[in-house]
C-alpha positions as CSV (number, residue, x, y, z in Angstrom):
1,M,-33.7,2.3,-10.4
2,R,-36.0,2.8,-13.5
3,R,-36.6,-0.3,-15.5
4,D,-34.9,-0.4,-18.9
5,N,-36.0,-0.2,-22.3
6,L,-34.9,-1.6,-25.5
7,S,-33.2,-5.0,-24.1
8,E,-36.9,-5.9,-22.9
9,V,-37.6,-6.5,-26.0
10,G,-35.9,-9.4,-26.9
11,K,-36.5,-10.6,-23.3
12,K,-40.4,-10.3,-24.0
13,L,-40.0,-12.0,-27.6
14,R,-38.5,-15.2,-26.2
15,E,-40.8,-15.3,-22.6
16,I,-44.1,-15.2,-25.3
17,R,-42.1,-17.8,-27.5
18,K,-41.7,-19.9,-24.8
19,A,-45.1,-19.5,-23.2
20,K,-46.4,-20.8,-26.6
21,G,-44.2,-23.6,-26.6
22,L,-42.5,-22.7,-30.0
23,N,-38.7,-23.2,-30.9
24,L,-36.8,-20.5,-32.6
25,K,-36.7,-22.2,-35.8
26,D,-40.4,-22.4,-36.2
27,V,-40.9,-18.8,-35.3
28,A,-38.1,-17.5,-37.7
29,D,-39.6,-19.5,-40.6
30,K,-43.0,-18.2,-39.8
31,A,-41.6,-14.6,-39.5
32,G,-39.4,-14.9,-42.7
33,I,-36.1,-14.4,-41.0
34,T,-33.3,-16.9,-39.6
35,A,-33.5,-18.5,-36.5
36,G,-29.8,-17.1,-36.0
37,L,-31.3,-13.6,-36.4
38,L,-34.3,-14.1,-33.7
39,S,-31.5,-15.6,-31.2
40,R,-29.7,-12.7,-31.5
41,I,-32.3,-10.3,-31.1
42,E,-33.8,-12.4,-28.0
43,N,-30.4,-12.3,-26.5
44,F,-30.0,-8.6,-27.3
45,R,-27.2,-8.8,-29.7
46,T,-28.9,-6.8,-32.1
47,I,-32.2,-4.5,-32.2
48,P,-35.0,-5.6,-34.7
49,S,-36.1,-2.8,-37.5
50,L,-39.6,-2.2,-37.1
51,P,-40.8,-4.5,-40.3
52,V,-38.8,-7.5,-38.4
53,L,-40.4,-6.9,-35.1
54,Y,-43.9,-6.8,-36.8
55,E,-43.3,-9.9,-38.8
56,I,-42.0,-11.6,-35.5
57,S,-45.1,-10.3,-33.4
58,M,-47.5,-11.8,-36.3
59,A,-45.7,-14.8,-36.1
60,L,-46.0,-15.2,-32.3
61,E,-49.6,-14.2,-32.9
62,V,-49.5,-11.0,-30.7
63,T,-49.4,-7.2,-31.2
64,M,-46.7,-5.2,-31.5
65,A,-47.8,-3.2,-28.3
66,D,-47.8,-6.6,-26.5
67,V,-43.6,-6.7,-27.2
68,V,-42.8,-3.0,-26.6
69,Q,-44.7,-2.2,-23.7
70,A,-41.7,-2.4,-21.5
71,V,-39.7,0.4,-23.9
72,K,-39.4,3.6,-22.5
73,G,-37.9,7.0,-23.5
74,D,-34.6,9.0,-22.8
75,I,-33.4,9.3,-19.3
76,D,-35.7,11.7,-17.4
77,T,-33.4,12.7,-14.4
78,D,-29.9,14.0,-14.2
79,Y,-28.1,10.8,-13.0
80,V,-28.8,7.2,-12.7
81,L,-27.8,5.4,-9.3
82,I,-27.4,1.6,-9.3
83,K,-27.3,0.5,-5.6
84,S,-25.1,-2.8,-4.7
85,G,-27.6,-5.8,-5.9
86,E,-30.1,-3.8,-7.9
87,G,-28.6,-5.5,-11.1
88,E,-31.1,-7.9,-13.0
89,I,-29.6,-11.1,-13.9
90,Q,-30.1,-11.3,-17.8
91,E,-31.0,-14.9,-19.2
92,R,-28.8,-15.3,-22.4
93,E,-29.0,-19.0,-24.2
94,D,-25.9,-18.4,-26.1
95,S,-23.7,-17.7,-23.2
96,E,-24.3,-20.6,-20.8
97,D,-21.4,-20.4,-18.6
98,L,-21.5,-16.6,-18.3
99,E,-23.8,-14.5,-16.2
100,Y,-24.9,-11.2,-17.1
101,I,-25.9,-8.9,-14.7
102,K,-27.6,-5.7,-16.2
103,L,-26.9,-2.7,-14.3
104,F,-28.1,-0.1,-17.0
105,S,-29.5,0.4,-20.4
106,E,-30.8,3.4,-21.8
107,T,-31.1,5.1,-25.3
108,I,-30.0,8.4,-25.8
109,K,-30.1,10.4,-28.9
110,N,-30.5,7.1,-31.4
111,Q,-27.5,5.4,-29.2
112,N,-28.3,2.5,-26.5
113,I,-25.8,2.1,-24.1
114,S,-25.7,-0.9,-21.7
115,A,-23.8,-1.8,-18.7
116,Y,-23.2,-5.2,-17.1
117,I,-21.3,-7.1,-14.9
118,V,-20.5,-10.6,-16.6
119,R,-19.3,-13.6,-14.2
120,V,-17.5,-16.1,-16.4
121,K,-17.4,-19.3,-14.5
122,P,-14.1,-21.3,-14.1
123,Y,-13.2,-23.3,-17.5
124,A,-16.2,-21.4,-19.3
125,N,-15.5,-21.7,-23.1
126,R,-18.1,-19.6,-25.2
127,E,-18.4,-20.3,-28.6
128,P,-17.8,-17.0,-31.1
129,I,-20.9,-14.7,-31.4
130,S,-21.2,-11.6,-33.0
131,N,-23.8,-8.6,-32.3
132,D,-24.6,-5.1,-33.6
133,S,-22.6,-3.2,-30.9
134,F,-19.5,-1.8,-30.0
135,E,-18.1,-3.2,-26.7
136,L,-15.8,-2.0,-24.0
137,I,-14.6,-4.8,-21.5
138,Y,-12.7,-4.1,-18.2
139,V,-11.5,-7.1,-16.3
140,A,-12.2,-6.6,-12.7
141,S,-10.8,-9.9,-11.3
142,G,-9.3,-13.1,-13.2
143,E,-7.9,-13.6,-16.2
144,I,-9.7,-14.6,-19.5
145,V,-8.8,-15.2,-23.3
146,Y,-10.9,-13.3,-25.7
147,G,-11.0,-14.7,-29.1
148,L,-11.5,-11.9,-31.6
149,N,-11.6,-13.6,-35.2
150,D,-8.4,-15.8,-35.5
151,T,-6.6,-13.7,-32.7
152,E,-6.3,-14.8,-29.0
153,V,-6.2,-11.5,-26.5
154,P,-5.1,-12.8,-22.9
155,L,-6.7,-10.4,-20.2
156,V,-6.0,-9.9,-16.5
157,K,-7.2,-7.8,-13.7
158,G,-6.9,-4.2,-14.8
159,D,-7.0,-4.9,-18.5
160,A,-9.5,-3.1,-20.9
161,L,-10.3,-4.4,-24.3
162,F,-12.5,-2.2,-27.0
163,F,-13.7,-3.9,-30.1
164,D,-16.6,-3.7,-32.9
165,G,-18.9,-6.6,-31.7
166,K,-19.5,-7.5,-35.6
167,I,-16.2,-9.4,-35.2
168,P,-16.9,-12.8,-34.2
169,H,-15.8,-13.1,-30.4
170,S,-15.4,-15.8,-27.9
171,V,-14.5,-15.9,-24.1
172,L,-12.3,-18.3,-22.4
173,N,-11.4,-18.7,-18.9
174,T,-8.7,-21.3,-18.4
175,G,-8.6,-21.0,-14.8
176,D,-10.0,-22.7,-12.0
177,K,-11.3,-19.2,-10.6
178,E,-14.4,-17.1,-11.7
179,A,-13.3,-14.0,-13.8
180,I,-15.6,-10.8,-13.3
181,L,-15.9,-8.6,-16.2
182,F,-17.5,-4.9,-16.5
183,K,-18.8,-4.6,-20.3
184,I,-20.4,-1.6,-21.9
185,Y,-22.3,-2.0,-25.1
186,L,-22.9,1.0,-27.5
187,M,-25.4,0.2,-30.1
188,Q,-26.6,2.6,-32.9
189,I,-30.6,2.6,-33.2
190,E,-31.8,3.6,-36.9
């Protein structure tokens, strides 16, 4: 399976920042952005503009080439096959009790589409976050409650939920069993 593109940028920024022993606030202040925006970029909740990426690179004292070297172009085959066990666990600091397993992430005609398996630990309660994508969630097993603004949406095995990720959304597993979600993100690249 071909390794992926834009989600690698946030991962690389976090690796560089941590290797230099810097915290989010210090880098964000130097780059002239908020720590929240930097966190969203590192956790692939948004894609930075080129000027923002440049400022972050300068704050980290690395070149943009060092950061974007993992980015590749459009799919170069007729299909993509992800075999069992080939997904990559993706660290997300804002989702401690959720394990994201990246299956696929590609940019096609100014749209980034990413697919994940998300394991939600028993009694997990992730605080509301937002991102710059549309999300489709399918519950493969278990039960969860998705918070969308002030609305609680209970979901059980077989349910699907589609929403604008800009809406603050939380995840709650009230049970003693892990819930497994299939999650697709669609993000416009400008």
